[in-house]
MIBA-860828 format. One record per residue (C-alpha): z, x, y; residue number from 1; chain. Coordinates in steps of 0.25 Angstrom, whole numbers, plus 2048, in hexadecimal, padded with zeros to 3 digits. Example, Ala and Ser with C-alpha at 12.3 -4.5 7.8 and 13.67 -1.06 7.14 Angstrom:
! MIBA-860828
w, u, v, nr, kette
81F, 831, 7EE, 1, A
81D, 837, 7FC, 2, A
//
This chain:
! MIBA-860828
w, u, v, nr, kette
202, 76E, 789, 1, A
201, 761, 780, 2, A
1FC, 753, 782, 3, A
207, 74A, 785, 4, A
207, 73B, 782, 5, A
208, 738, 791, 6, A
1FB, 73F, 794, 7, A
1F4, 73A, 788, 8, A
1F8, 72B, 78C, 9, A
1F2, 72E, 79A, 10, A
1E5, 733, 794, 11, A
1E4, 727, 78B, 12, A
1E7, 71D, 796, 13, A
1DC, 724, 79F, 14, A
1D2, 722, 794, 15, A
1D6, 714, 792, 16, A
1D4, 710, 7A0, 17, A
1C6, 716, 7A0, 18, A
1C3, 70F, 793, 19, A
1C7, 702, 799, 20, A
1BF, 704, 7A5, 21, A
1B3, 706, 79C, 22, A
1B7, 6FB, 793, 23, A
1B6, 704, 787, 24, A
1C2, 702, 77E, 25, A
1C3, 70F, 776, 26, A
1CD, 717, 76E, 27, A
1D4, 723, 775, 28, A
1DB, 72E, 76D, 29, A
1E2, 73A, 773, 30, A
1E7, 746, 76A, 31, A
1EF, 752, 76E, 32, A
1EA, 761, 76D, 33, A
1EC, 761, 75D, 34, A
1E3, 754, 75C, 35, A
1EF, 74B, 759, 36, A
1EF, 73D, 75E, 37, A
1F7, 73B, 76A, 38, A
1F2, 72D, 76F, 39, A
1E8, 723, 76B, 40, A
1E4, 715, 770, 41, A
1D9, 70C, 76B, 42, A
1D4, 702, 775, 43, A
1CA, 6FB, 76C, 44, A
1CC, 6F2, 761, 45, A
1C0, 6F2, 759, 46, A
1BB, 6FE, 752, 47, A
1C8, 705, 757, 48, A
1CA, 70C, 749, 49, A
1BD, 714, 74B, 50, A
1C0, 718, 75A, 51, A
1CE, 71C, 758, 52, A
1CB, 727, 74E, 53, A
1BF, 72B, 756, 54, A
1C7, 72D, 763, 55, A
1D1, 735, 75C, 56, A
1C6, 73E, 756, 57, A
1C0, 740, 763, 58, A
1CD, 744, 769, 59, A
1D0, 74E, 75E, 60, A
1C2, 754, 75E, 61, A
1C3, 756, 76D, 62, A
1D0, 75E, 76B, 63, A
1CB, 766, 75F, 64, A
1BF, 76C, 767, 65, A
1C5, 76B, 775, 66, A
1B9, 763, 77B, 67, A
1B4, 756, 77B, 68, A
1AE, 74F, 76F, 69, A
1A1, 74D, 776, 70, A
1A0, 75C, 777, 71, A
1A4, 75E, 769, 72, A
199, 754, 764, 73, A
18E, 75C, 76C, 74, A
190, 769, 765, 75, A
196, 764, 758, 76, A
18A, 75C, 755, 77, A
182, 768, 753, 78, A
18B, 76E, 748, 79, A
187, 768, 73A, 80, A
193, 762, 733, 81, A
19C, 765, 73F, 82, A
1A1, 756, 742, 83, A
1A3, 752, 733, 84, A
1AB, 75F, 730, 85, A
1B4, 75E, 73C, 86, A
1B6, 74F, 739, 87, A
1BA, 752, 72B, 88, A
1C4, 75E, 72F, 89, A
1CB, 755, 73A, 90, A
1CC, 749, 731, 91, A
1C3, 741, 73A, 92, A
1C8, 746, 747, 93, A
1BC, 74C, 74C, 94, A
1B0, 745, 752, 95, A
1A4, 749, 75B, 96, A
1A3, 73E, 765, 97, A
1A5, 73D, 774, 98, A
1B3, 737, 779, 99, A
1BD, 742, 776, 100, A
1C2, 74C, 780, 101, A
1CD, 757, 77F, 102, A
1D9, 755, 789, 103, A
1DC, 762, 791, 104, A
1E9, 764, 79A, 105, A
1EB, 771, 7A1, 106, A
1DF, 777, 79A, 107, A
1E5, 774, 78D, 108, A
1DF, 76A, 782, 109, A
1EB, 761, 77F, 110, A
1E4, 756, 778, 111, A
1D7, 74D, 777, 112, A
1D2, 73F, 77A, 113, A
1C9, 737, 772, 114, A
1C2, 72A, 775, 115, A
1BA, 721, 76C, 116, A
1B4, 713, 76D, 117, A
1AC, 713, 77A, 118, A
1A2, 708, 77B, 119, A
197, 711, 782, 120, A
192, 720, 781, 121, A
19B, 72A, 787, 122, A
1A6, 71F, 789, 123, A
1B0, 726, 780, 124, A
1AF, 733, 788, 125, A
1B0, 72D, 795, 126, A
1BD, 726, 791, 127, A
1C3, 733, 78B, 128, A
1C0, 73B, 798, 129, A
1C7, 730, 7A0, 130, A
1D3, 734, 799, 131, A
1D1, 743, 79B, 132, A
1D0, 740, 7AA, 133, A
1DF, 73C, 7AA, 134, A
1E4, 749, 7A4, 135, A
1E5, 750, 7B1, 136, A
1EE, 746, 7B8, 137, A
1F6, 744, 7AB, 138, A
1F9, 752, 7AA, 139, A
1FD, 753, 7B8, 140, A
206, 747, 7B7, 141, A
20D, 74C, 7AB, 142, A
20F, 75B, 7B0, 143, A
21E, 75E, 7B3, 144, A
221, 75F, 7C2, 145, A
222, 76D, 7C7, 146, A
22E, 770, 7D1, 147, A
229, 774, 7DF, 148, A
22B, 782, 7E3, 149, A
22F, 787, 7F1, 150, A
226, 78E, 7FA, 151, A
22F, 79B, 7F9, 152, A
22E, 79A, 7EA, 153, A
21F, 799, 7EA, 154, A
21D, 7A4, 7F4, 155, A
227, 7AE, 7EE, 156, A
22D, 7A8, 7E2, 157, A
23B, 7AA, 7E7, 158, A
244, 7A3, 7F1, 159, A
248, 7AB, 7FD, 160, A
257, 7AB, 7FE, 161, A
25D, 7AE, 80C, 162, A
268, 7B8, 80C, 163, A
276, 7B3, 80F, 164, A
27D, 7B7, 81C, 165, A
286, 7C1, 814, 166, A
27A, 7C7, 80D, 167, A
272, 7C8, 81A, 168, A
27E, 7CF, 821, 169, A
280, 7D9, 816, 170, A
272, 7DD, 814, 171, A
26B, 7DB, 821, 172, A
26F, 7E4, 82D, 173, A
274, 7DE, 83A, 174, A
269, 7DD, 844, 175, A
273, 7DB, 850, 176, A
272, 7E7, 859, 177, A
27F, 7EF, 85B, 178, A
285, 7F3, 869, 179, A
288, 801, 86B, 180, A
293, 805, 874, 181, A
294, 813, 87B, 182, A
2A0, 819, 882, 183, A
2A0, 817, 891, 184, A
29E, 823, 89A, 185, A
2A1, 823, 8A8, 186, A
297, 82B, 8B1, 187, A
297, 82E, 8BF, 188, A
28B, 826, 8C2, 189, A
290, 81A, 8BA, 190, A
29D, 81B, 8C2, 191, A
296, 81B, 8CF, 192, A
28F, 80F, 8CB, 193, A
29B, 808, 8C7, 194, A
2A1, 80B, 8D5, 195, A
296, 805, 8DC, 196, A
297, 7F9, 8D3, 197, A
2A5, 7F4, 8D1, 198, A
2A1, 7E9, 8C7, 199, A
29D, 7F2, 8BC, 200, A
2A5, 7F2, 8AF, 201, A
2AB, 7FE, 8A9, 202, A
2A8, 7FE, 89A, 203, A
2B3, 805, 892, 204, A
2B2, 807, 883, 205, A
2BE, 803, 87B, 206, A
2C2, 807, 86D, 207, A
2BA, 7FC, 868, 208, A
2AB, 800, 86B, 209, A
2A7, 7F2, 869, 210, A
2AF, 7EC, 875, 211, A
2AC, 7F0, 883, 212, A
2B7, 7EF, 88D, 213, A
2B1, 7EA, 899, 214, A
2BB, 7EC, 8A5, 215, A
2B5, 7EB, 8B3, 216, A
2B9, 7F6, 8BC, 217, A
2B5, 7FB, 8C9, 218, A
2B3, 809, 8CE, 219, A
2B4, 80A, 8DD, 220, A
2B2, 817, 8E5, 221, A
2C0, 81C, 8EA, 222, A
2C3, 81A, 8F9, 223, A
2C4, 826, 901, 224, A
2D1, 829, 907, 225, A
2D1, 825, 916, 226, A
2DD, 82E, 919, 227, A
2D6, 83A, 914, 228, A
2CA, 837, 91D, 229, A
2D2, 835, 929, 230, A
2D9, 842, 927, 231, A
2CC, 849, 925, 232, A
2C6, 843, 932, 233, A
2D2, 847, 93A, 234, A
2D2, 855, 935, 235, A
2C3, 856, 939, 236, A
2C6, 851, 947, 237, A
2D1, 85A, 949, 238, A
2C8, 866, 946, 239, A
2BE, 861, 94F, 240, A
2C8, 860, 95A, 241, A
2CE, 86E, 957, 242, A
2C0, 874, 957, 243, A
2BE, 86E, 965, 244, A
2CA, 874, 96B, 245, A
2C7, 882, 966, 246, A
//
């Protein structure tokens, strides 16, 4: 991750707004992670030559030690010859004075900001921190948009594809119950039942067991021969008469 010119400009503008609110024209310098100057603006006319170099040195020092220049001044002042030797090695880009801060984005140091020329104690540091407060919003605005994912992808990471009609018919067994046909067997009891109920249907299986031939038939009890009954009755009566005569 690197410091873009758009983010650097947003930080500088936020610092300028705070400087104008405090009526404190300052010099503002922003460098990248390597200490190279990215953006600079001098708000003051008099003595600008001094504040310009000091603001760049503050930004470079903050990146070099990844902490504020105020913190570096607190522990560096106790080391004899530390400030002079560091200034010589960096060609004047090292200073122990408040007003410099590292710029962090995503937990990574991407640059530094330095402010010089404040007309009150602690004014440089306050203006620099105003620029840092805008980093979070700038980073979010510059981040590329992430396409939204569906609920199925979030849950399982894959899209459930419904099987087609052909696939379902081939792979899934039919759930429709099948009818079974048994040959018709006429029994005496069932025949008598049909005699009593002429409206019953005789179901006769055909060559195709899937089709039932329904033909209404009626089974009626055969009528007794009246002639036979008459002859029997006359025979019985004649026997009775003969018996009487004997």
